[in-house]
ROMI-216949 format. One record per atom (N, C-alpha, C, CB): residue in three letters; z, x negated, y negated; atom name; residue number from 0. Coordinates in steps of 0.2 Angstrom, whole numbers, plus 5000, padded with zeros to 4 digits. Atoms other than C-alpha are relative to their C-alpha. Glycine has a CB too. Layout:
<atoms>
[atom 'ALA', [Z, X, Y], 'CA', NUM] ...
</atoms>
This chain:
<atoms>
[atom 'MET', [5004, 4998, 5005], 'N', 0] [atom 'MET', [4752, 5205, 4533], 'CA', 0] [atom 'MET', [4997, 5006, 5001], 'C', 0] [atom 'MET', [4994, 4994, 4999], 'CB', 0] [atom 'ARG', [5002, 4994, 4999], 'N', 1] [atom 'ARG', [4747, 5222, 4530], 'CA', 1] [atom 'ARG', [4992, 5000, 4998], 'C', 1] [atom 'ARG', [5004, 5005, 4995], 'CB', 1] [atom 'CYS', [5007, 4999, 5002], 'N', 2] [atom 'CYS', [4729, 5228, 4529], 'CA', 2] [atom 'CYS', [4999, 5003, 4993], 'C', 2] [atom 'CYS', [4996, 5005, 5005], 'CB', 2] [atom 'LEU', [5001, 4998, 5006], 'N', 3] [atom 'LEU', [4721, 5233, 4513], 'CA', 3] [atom 'LEU', [5001, 5008, 4999], 'C', 3] [atom 'LEU', [4992, 4999, 4998], 'CB', 3] [atom 'LEU', [4999, 4992, 5000], 'N', 4] [atom 'LEU', [4721, 5252, 4517], 'CA', 4] [atom 'LEU', [5008, 5001, 5000], 'C', 4] [atom 'LEU', [4997, 5003, 5006], 'CB', 4] [atom 'CYS', [4993, 4999, 5001], 'N', 5] [atom 'CYS', [4740, 5250, 4520], 'CA', 5] [atom 'CYS', [5003, 4999, 4993], 'C', 5] [atom 'CYS', [5004, 4995, 5005], 'CB', 5] [atom 'ARG', [4998, 5002, 5007], 'N', 6] [atom 'ARG', [4743, 5242, 4503], 'CA', 6] [atom 'ARG', [4998, 5006, 4996], 'C', 6] [atom 'ARG', [4997, 4993, 4998], 'CB', 6] [atom 'ASN', [5003, 4995, 5004], 'N', 7] [atom 'ASN', [4732, 5255, 4495], 'CA', 7] [atom 'ASN', [5004, 5007, 5001], 'C', 7] [atom 'ASN', [4993, 5001, 5001], 'CB', 7] [atom 'LEU', [4997, 4994, 4999], 'N', 8] [atom 'LEU', [4741, 5270, 4503], 'CA', 8] [atom 'LEU', [5007, 4999, 4998], 'C', 8] [atom 'LEU', [5000, 5001, 5008], 'CB', 8] [atom 'GLU', [4993, 5001, 5003], 'N', 9] [atom 'GLU', [4758, 5262, 4499], 'CA', 9] [atom 'GLU', [5000, 5001, 4993], 'C', 9] [atom 'GLU', [5003, 4993, 5002], 'CB', 9] [atom 'ALA', [5001, 5000, 5007], 'N', 10] [atom 'ALA', [4753, 5260, 4481], 'CA', 10] [atom 'ALA', [4999, 5008, 4998], 'C', 10] [atom 'ALA', [4995, 4996, 4997], 'CB', 10] [atom 'ALA', [5001, 4993, 5001], 'N', 11] [atom 'ALA', [4747, 5278, 4481], 'CA', 11] [atom 'ALA', [5007, 5004, 5001], 'C', 11] [atom 'ALA', [4994, 5004, 5004], 'CB', 11] [atom 'PHE', [4994, 4996, 4999], 'N', 12] [atom 'PHE', [4763, 5285, 4488], 'CA', 12] [atom 'PHE', [5006, 4998, 4995], 'C', 12] [atom 'PHE', [5003, 4998, 5007], 'CB', 12] [atom 'GLU', [4995, 5002, 5005], 'N', 13] [atom 'GLU', [4774, 5275, 4476], 'CA', 13] [atom 'GLU', [4998, 5003, 4993], 'C', 13] [atom 'GLU', [5000, 4992, 4999], 'CB', 13] [atom 'ALA', [5002, 4996, 5006], 'N', 14] [atom 'ALA', [4764, 5282, 4462], 'CA', 14] [atom 'ALA', [5002, 5007, 5000], 'C', 14] [atom 'ALA', [4992, 4999, 4998], 'CB', 14] [atom 'ARG', [4998, 4992, 4999], 'N', 15] [atom 'ARG', [4766, 5300, 4468], 'CA', 15] [atom 'ARG', [5007, 5001, 5000], 'C', 15] [atom 'ARG', [4997, 5002, 5006], 'CB', 15] [atom 'ARG', [4993, 4999, 5000], 'N', 16] [atom 'ARG', [4784, 5297, 4471], 'CA', 16] [atom 'ARG', [5003, 4999, 4993], 'C', 16] [atom 'ARG', [5004, 4994, 5005], 'CB', 16] [atom 'ARG', [4998, 5000, 5007], 'N', 17] [atom 'ARG', [4787, 5291, 4453], 'CA', 17] [atom 'ARG', [4998, 5006, 4996], 'C', 17] [atom 'ARG', [4997, 4993, 4997], 'CB', 17] [atom 'GLU', [5002, 4994, 5003], 'N', 18] [atom 'GLU', [4777, 5306, 4447], 'CA', 18] [atom 'GLU', [5005, 5006, 5001], 'C', 18] [atom 'GLU', [4993, 5002, 5001], 'CB', 18] [atom 'TYR', [4996, 4995, 4998], 'N', 19] [atom 'TYR', [4788, 5317, 4457], 'CA', 19] [atom 'TYR', [5007, 5000, 4997], 'C', 19] [atom 'TYR', [5001, 5000, 5008], 'CB', 19] [atom 'VAL', [4994, 5001, 5003], 'N', 20] [atom 'VAL', [4804, 5310, 4451], 'CA', 20] [atom 'VAL', [5000, 5002, 4993], 'C', 20] [atom 'VAL', [5003, 4992, 5001], 'CB', 20] [atom 'GLU', [5001, 4999, 5007], 'N', 21] [atom 'GLU', [4798, 5311, 4433], 'CA', 21] [atom 'GLU', [5000, 5008, 4999], 'C', 21] [atom 'GLU', [4994, 4997, 4997], 'CB', 21] [atom 'ALA', [5001, 4993, 5000], 'N', 22] [atom 'ALA', [4793, 5329, 4436], 'CA', 22] [atom 'ALA', [5006, 5004, 5002], 'C', 22] [atom 'ALA', [4994, 5002, 5004], 'CB', 22] [atom 'SER', [4994, 4997, 4998], 'N', 23] [atom 'SER', [4809, 5333, 4444], 'CA', 23] [atom 'SER', [5006, 4999, 4995], 'C', 23] [atom 'SER', [5002, 4998, 5007], 'CB', 23] [atom 'SER', [4995, 5001, 5005], 'N', 24] [atom 'SER', [4819, 5327, 4429], 'CA', 24] [atom 'SER', [5002, 5007, 4997], 'C', 24] [atom 'SER', [4998, 4995, 4995], 'CB', 24] [atom 'VAL', [4997, 4994, 5002], 'N', 25] [atom 'VAL', [4830, 5340, 4421], 'CA', 25] [atom 'VAL', [4995, 5003, 4994], 'C', 25] [atom 'VAL', [5007, 4999, 4997], 'CB', 25] [atom 'ALA', [5004, 4998, 5006], 'N', 26] [atom 'ALA', [4819, 5341, 4405], 'CA', 26] [atom 'ALA', [4993, 5003, 5003], 'C', 26] [atom 'ALA', [4998, 4994, 4995], 'CB', 26] [atom 'SER', [5007, 4998, 4998], 'N', 27] [atom 'SER', [4802, 5342, 4414], 'CA', 27] [atom 'SER', [5001, 5006, 5005], 'C', 27] [atom 'SER', [4997, 4995, 5004], 'CB', 27] [atom 'TYR', [4999, 4994, 4995], 'N', 28] [atom 'TYR', [4809, 5354, 4428], 'CA', 28] [atom 'TYR', [5001, 5006, 4997], 'C', 28] [atom 'TYR', [5005, 4998, 5005], 'CB', 28] [atom 'SER', [4999, 4994, 5003], 'N', 29] [atom 'SER', [4815, 5366, 4416], 'CA', 29] [atom 'SER', [4994, 5003, 4997], 'C', 29] [atom 'SER', [5006, 4999, 4995], 'CB', 29] [atom 'VAL', [5006, 4997, 5003], 'N', 30] [atom 'VAL', [4798, 5368, 4408], 'CA', 30] [atom 'VAL', [4996, 5002, 5005], 'C', 30] [atom 'VAL', [4997, 4994, 4996], 'CB', 30] [atom 'SER', [5006, 4998, 4995], 'N', 31] [atom 'SER', [4787, 5369, 4423], 'CA', 31] [atom 'SER', [5003, 4999, 5007], 'C', 31] [atom 'SER', [4994, 4997, 4999], 'CB', 31] [atom 'LYS', [4998, 5001, 4993], 'N', 32] [atom 'LYS', [4794, 5372, 4441], 'CA', 32] [atom 'LYS', [4994, 5000, 5004], 'C', 32] [atom 'LYS', [5004, 5006, 5002], 'CB', 32] [atom 'LYS', [5006, 5000, 4996], 'N', 33] [atom 'LYS', [4776, 5375, 4447], 'CA', 33] [atom 'LYS', [4997, 4993, 5000], 'C', 33] [atom 'LYS', [4995, 5005, 4997], 'CB', 33] [atom 'PHE', [5003, 5007, 5000], 'N', 34] [atom 'PHE', [4771, 5357, 4441], 'CA', 34] [atom 'PHE', [5004, 4996, 5004], 'C', 34] [atom 'PHE', [5000, 4998, 4992], 'CB', 34] [atom 'ALA', [4996, 5004, 4996], 'N', 35] [atom 'ALA', [4786, 5350, 4449], 'CA', 35] [atom 'ALA', [4998, 5001, 5008], 'C', 35] [atom 'ALA', [5007, 5001, 4999], 'CB', 35] [atom 'ALA', [5002, 4998, 4994], 'N', 36] [atom 'ALA', [4781, 5359, 4465], 'CA', 36] [atom 'ALA', [4993, 4997, 5002], 'C', 36] [atom 'ALA', [5000, 5007, 5001], 'CB', 36] [atom 'TYR', [5007, 5003, 4999], 'N', 37] [atom 'TYR', [4763, 5353, 4464], 'CA', 37] [atom 'TYR', [5001, 4992, 5001], 'C', 37] [atom 'TYR', [4995, 5001, 4994], 'CB', 37] [atom 'VAL', [5000, 5007, 4999], 'N', 38] [atom 'VAL', [4768, 5335, 4462], 'CA', 38] [atom 'VAL', [5004, 4998, 5006], 'C', 38] [atom 'VAL', [5004, 4997, 4994], 'CB', 38] [atom 'ASN', [4997, 5001, 4993], 'N', 39] [atom 'ASN', [4780, 5337, 4477], 'CA', 39] [atom 'ASN', [4995, 5000, 5005], 'C', 39] [atom 'ASN', [5006, 5005, 5000], 'CB', 39] [atom 'VAL', [5006, 5000, 4995], 'N', 40] [atom 'VAL', [4765, 5342, 4487], 'CA', 40] [atom 'VAL', [4996, 4994, 5001], 'C', 40] [atom 'VAL', [4996, 5007, 4999], 'CB', 40] [atom 'GLU', [5004, 5006, 5001], 'N', 41] [atom 'GLU', [4755, 5328, 4481], 'CA', 41] [atom 'GLU', [5004, 4994, 5003], 'C', 41] [atom 'GLU', [4998, 4998, 4993], 'CB', 41] [atom 'MET', [4996, 5005, 4997], 'N', 42] [atom 'MET', [4769, 5316, 4486], 'CA', 42] [atom 'MET', [5000, 5000, 5007], 'C', 42] [atom 'MET', [5007, 5000, 4997], 'CB', 42] [atom 'GLU', [4999, 4999, 4993], 'N', 43] [atom 'GLU', [4771, 5323, 4503], 'CA', 43] [atom 'GLU', [4993, 4998, 5003], 'C', 43] [atom 'GLU', [5002, 5007, 5002], 'CB', 43] [atom 'ARG', [5006, 5002, 4997], 'N', 44] [atom 'ARG', [4752, 5321, 4506], 'CA', 44] [atom 'ARG', [4999, 4993, 5000], 'C', 44] [atom 'ARG', [4994, 5003, 4995], 'CB', 44] [atom 'ALA', [5001, 5007, 5000], 'N', 45] [atom 'ALA', [4752, 5303, 4501], 'CA', 45] [atom 'ALA', [5005, 4997, 5005], 'C', 45] [atom 'ALA', [5002, 4997, 4993], 'CB', 45] [atom 'LEU', [4996, 5003, 4994], 'N', 46] [atom 'LEU', [4767, 5300, 4513], 'CA', 46] [atom 'LEU', [4997, 5001, 5007], 'C', 46] [atom 'LEU', [5007, 5003, 4999], 'CB', 46] [atom 'ILE', [5003, 4998, 4994], 'N', 47] [atom 'ILE', [4758, 5309, 4527], 'CA', 47] [atom 'ILE', [4994, 4995, 5002], 'C', 47] [atom 'ILE', [4998, 5007, 5000], 'CB', 47] [atom 'GLU', [5006, 5004, 5000], 'N', 48] [atom 'GLU', [4742, 5299, 4524], 'CA', 48] [atom 'GLU', [5003, 4993, 5002], 'C', 48] [atom 'GLU', [4996, 5000, 4994], 'CB', 48] [atom 'LEU', [4998, 5006, 4999], 'N', 49] [atom 'LEU', [4752, 5283, 4524], 'CA', 49] [atom 'LEU', [5003, 4999, 5008], 'C', 49] [atom 'LEU', [5006, 4998, 4995], 'CB', 49] [atom 'GLU', [4997, 4999, 4994], 'N', 50] [atom 'GLU', [4762, 5288, 4540], 'CA', 50] [atom 'GLU', [4994, 5000, 5006], 'C', 50] [atom 'GLU', [5005, 5005, 5001], 'CB', 50] [atom 'GLU', [5005, 4999, 4995], 'N', 51] [atom 'GLU', [4746, 5293, 4549], 'CA', 51] [atom 'GLU', [4996, 4993, 5001], 'C', 51] [atom 'GLU', [4995, 5005, 4998], 'CB', 51] [atom 'HIS', [5004, 5007, 4999], 'N', 52] [atom 'HIS', [4737, 5276, 4545], 'CA', 52] [atom 'HIS', [5005, 4995, 5004], 'C', 52] [atom 'HIS', [4999, 4998, 4993], 'CB', 52] [atom 'ARG', [4995, 5005, 4997], 'N', 53] [atom 'ARG', [4753, 5266, 4550], 'CA', 53] [atom 'ARG', [5000, 5001, 5008], 'C', 53] [atom 'ARG', [5006, 5001, 4997], 'CB', 53] [atom 'SER', [4999, 4999, 4993], 'N', 54] [atom 'SER', [4753, 5275, 4567], 'CA', 54] [atom 'SER', [4994, 4997, 5004], 'C', 54] [atom 'SER', [5000, 5008, 5001], 'CB', 54] [atom 'ILE', [5006, 5003, 4997], 'N', 55] [atom 'ILE', [4735, 5268, 4571], 'CA', 55] [atom 'ILE', [4999, 4993, 4998], 'C', 55] [atom 'ILE', [4994, 5004, 4999], 'CB', 55] [atom 'CYS', [5002, 5006, 5002], 'N', 56] [atom 'CYS', [4735, 5252, 4561], 'CA', 56] [atom 'CYS', [5004, 4994, 5003], 'C', 56] [atom 'CYS', [5003, 4999, 4992], 'CB', 56] [atom 'LEU', [4998, 5005, 4996], 'N', 57] [atom 'LEU', [4737, 5236, 4571], 'CA', 57] [atom 'LEU', [5005, 4995, 4995], 'C', 57] [atom 'LEU', [4994, 4996, 5002], 'CB', 57] [atom 'SER', [4996, 5004, 5004], 'N', 58] [atom 'SER', [4744, 5226, 4556], 'CA', 58] [atom 'SER', [5007, 5003, 4999], 'C', 58] [atom 'SER', [4996, 4998, 4993], 'CB', 58] [atom 'ALA', [4994, 4996, 5001], 'N', 59] [atom 'ALA', [4757, 5239, 4553], 'CA', 59] [atom 'ALA', [5005, 5000, 5006], 'C', 59] [atom 'ALA', [4999, 5007, 4997], 'CB', 59] [atom 'MET', [4996, 5000, 4994], 'N', 60] [atom 'MET', [4762, 5239, 4571], 'CA', 60] [atom 'MET', [5003, 4994, 5002], 'C', 60] [atom 'MET', [4996, 5002, 5006], 'CB', 60] [atom 'ASN', [4997, 5007, 4999], 'N', 61] [atom 'ASN', [4765, 5220, 4571], 'CA', 61] [atom 'ASN', [5005, 4999, 4995], 'C', 61] [atom 'ASN', [4994, 4995, 5000], 'CB', 61] [atom 'GLU', [4995, 5001, 5005], 'N', 62] [atom 'GLU', [4776, 5221, 4556], 'CA', 62] [atom 'GLU', [5007, 5003, 5002], 'C', 62] [atom 'GLU', [4998, 5003, 4993], 'CB', 62] [atom 'PRO', [4993, 4997, 4998], 'N', 63] [atom 'PRO', [4795, 5223, 4560], 'CA', 63] [atom 'PRO', [5002, 5005, 4996], 'C', 63] [atom 'PRO', [5005, 4994, 5000], 'CB', 63] [atom 'THR', [4997, 4995, 5005], 'N', 64] [atom 'THR', [4799, 5233, 4544], 'CA', 64] [atom 'THR', [4995, 5001, 4995], 'C', 64] [atom 'THR', [5007, 4998, 4998], 'CB', 64] [atom 'HIS', [5004, 4999, 5006], 'N', 65] [atom 'HIS', [4791, 5241, 4530], 'CA', 65] [atom 'HIS', [5005, 5002, 4994], 'C', 65] [atom 'HIS', [4995, 5007, 5001], 'CB', 65] [atom 'ALA', [4994, 5000, 5004], 'N', 66] [atom 'ALA', [4805, 5238, 4518], 'CA', 66] [atom 'ALA', [4998, 5004, 4993], 'C', 66] [atom 'ALA', [5003, 4994, 4998], 'CB', 66] [atom 'SER', [5001, 4997, 5006], 'N', 67] [atom 'SER', [4796, 5243, 4502], 'CA', 67] [atom 'SER', [4999, 5007, 5000], 'C', 67] [atom 'SER', [4994, 4997, 4997], 'CB', 67] [atom 'VAL', [5002, 4993, 5000], 'N', 68] [atom 'VAL', [4790, 5260, 4506], 'CA', 68] [atom 'VAL', [5005, 5004, 5005], 'C', 68] [atom 'VAL', [4993, 5002, 5002], 'CB', 68] [atom 'ALA', [4996, 4997, 4995], 'N', 69] [atom 'ALA', [4801, 5264, 4521], 'CA', 69] [atom 'ALA', [5007, 5002, 4997], 'C', 69] [atom 'ALA', [5002, 4995, 5006], 'CB', 69] [atom 'SER', [4994, 4998, 5003], 'N', 70] [atom 'SER', [4817, 5265, 4511], 'CA', 70] [atom 'SER', [4999, 5006, 4996], 'C', 70] [atom 'SER', [5003, 4994, 4996], 'CB', 70] [atom 'HIS', [5001, 4994, 5004], 'N', 71] [atom 'HIS', [4810, 5278, 4500], 'CA', 71] [atom 'HIS', [4997, 5006, 5004], 'C', 71] [atom 'HIS', [4995, 4999, 4994], 'CB', 71] [atom 'ALA', [5003, 4995, 4996], 'N', 72] [atom 'ALA', [4800, 5287, 4513], 'CA', 72] [atom 'ALA', [5005, 5003, 5005], 'C', 72] [atom 'ALA', [4995, 4997, 5005], 'CB', 72] [atom 'CYS', [4995, 4997, 4996], 'N', 73] [atom 'CYS', [4816, 5290, 4523], 'CA', 73] [atom 'CYS', [5004, 5005, 4997], 'C', 73] [atom 'CYS', [5005, 4994, 5003], 'CB', 73] [atom 'ARG', [4997, 4995, 5004], 'N', 74] [atom 'ARG', [4823, 5300, 4509], 'CA', 74] [atom 'ARG', [4996, 5006, 5000], 'C', 74] [atom 'ARG', [5002, 4998, 4993], 'CB', 74] [atom 'LYS', [5004, 4994, 5001], 'N', 75] [atom 'LYS', [4818, 5318, 4510], 'CA', 75] [atom 'LYS', [4999, 5002, 4993], 'C', 75] [atom 'LYS', [5004, 5006, 5004], 'CB', 75] [atom 'PRO', [5001, 4998, 5007], 'N', 76] [atom 'PRO', [4810, 5325, 4494], 'CA', 76] [atom 'PRO', [5005, 5004, 4997], 'C', 76] [atom 'PRO', [4993, 5003, 4999], 'CB', 76] [atom 'GLN', [4995, 4996, 5002], 'N', 77] [atom 'GLN', [4823, 5337, 4493], 'CA', 77] [atom 'GLN', [5006, 4996, 4997], 'C', 77] [atom 'GLN', [5003, 5005, 5005], 'CB', 77] [atom 'GLU', [4995, 5005, 5002], 'N', 78] [atom 'GLU', [4836, 5323, 4492], 'CA', 78] [atom 'GLU', [4999, 4997, 4993], 'C', 78] [atom 'GLU', [5002, 4995, 5005], 'CB', 78] [atom 'VAL', [5002, 5003, 5006], 'N', 79] [atom 'VAL', [4826, 5315, 4478], 'CA', 79] [atom 'VAL', [5001, 5005, 4994], 'C', 79] [atom 'VAL', [4993, 4997, 5000], 'CB', 79] [atom 'PHE', [5000, 4994, 5005], 'N', 80] [atom 'PHE', [4825, 5332, 4469], 'CA', 80] [atom 'PHE', [5007, 5001, 4998], 'C', 80] [atom 'PHE', [4997, 5006, 5002], 'CB', 80] [atom 'ARG', [4993, 4999, 5002], 'N', 81] [atom 'ARG', [4844, 5335, 4470], 'CA', 81] [atom 'ARG', [5003, 4995, 4996], 'C', 81] [atom 'ARG', [5004, 5001, 5007], 'CB', 81] [atom 'THR', [4996, 5006, 5003], 'N', 82] [atom 'THR', [4849, 5318, 4464], 'CA', 82] [atom 'THR', [4997, 4999, 4993], 'C', 82] [atom 'THR', [4999, 4994, 5003], 'CB', 82] [atom 'SER', [5003, 5001, 5007], 'N', 83] [atom 'SER', [4836, 5318, 4449], 'CA', 83] [atom 'SER', [5000, 5006, 4996], 'C', 83] [atom 'SER', [4994, 4997, 5001], 'CB', 83] [atom 'ALA', [5001, 4994, 5005], 'N', 84] [atom 'ALA', [4836, 5336, 4443], 'CA', 84] [atom 'ALA', [5006, 5005, 5001], 'C', 84] [atom 'ALA', [4993, 5004, 5002], 'CB', 84] [atom 'GLU', [4995, 4995, 4999], 'N', 85] [atom 'GLU', [4852, 5344, 4448], 'CA', 85] [atom 'GLU', [5004, 5001, 4993], 'C', 85] [atom 'GLU', [5005, 4997, 5005], 'CB', 85] [atom 'VAL', [4998, 4998, 5006], 'N', 86] [atom 'VAL', [4859, 5353, 4433], 'CA', 86] [atom 'VAL', [5007, 5003, 5001], 'C', 86] [atom 'VAL', [4996, 5005, 4996], 'CB', 86] [atom 'PRO', [4994, 4998, 4999], 'N', 87] [atom 'PRO', [4878, 5355, 4432], 'CA', 87] [atom 'PRO', [5001, 5007, 4996], 'C', 87] [atom 'PRO', [5005, 4995, 4996], 'CB', 87] [atom 'ALA', [4999, 4993, 5003], 'N', 88] [atom 'ALA', [4884, 5373, 4429], 'CA', 88] [atom 'ALA', [5004, 5000, 4994], 'C', 88] [atom 'ALA', [5004, 5004, 5005], 'CB', 88] [atom 'ALA', [4997, 5000, 5007], 'N', 89] [atom 'ALA', [4889, 5377, 4411], 'CA', 89] [atom 'ALA', [5005, 5005, 5000], 'C', 89] [atom 'ALA', [4994, 5002, 4995], 'CB', 89] 
</atoms>
């Protein structure tokens, strides 16, 4: 069982990740690269906060896996960006 802070930080990371994927979409990215970069930074901040908390959280240390967030957290933001916003050459 995860602590309340773990669950809140996971939810914040998931929300930021969704916003980043949306901002990195071809339509949004072509309009505002600065916004996509800002959302990327916010997603990274949320991930760092989650990882920092997990490094000291007793309930997270006792859990064998963090399947919900770990699968997304292992992917680098650049990989998410490439897969969601890559535009084929015309």
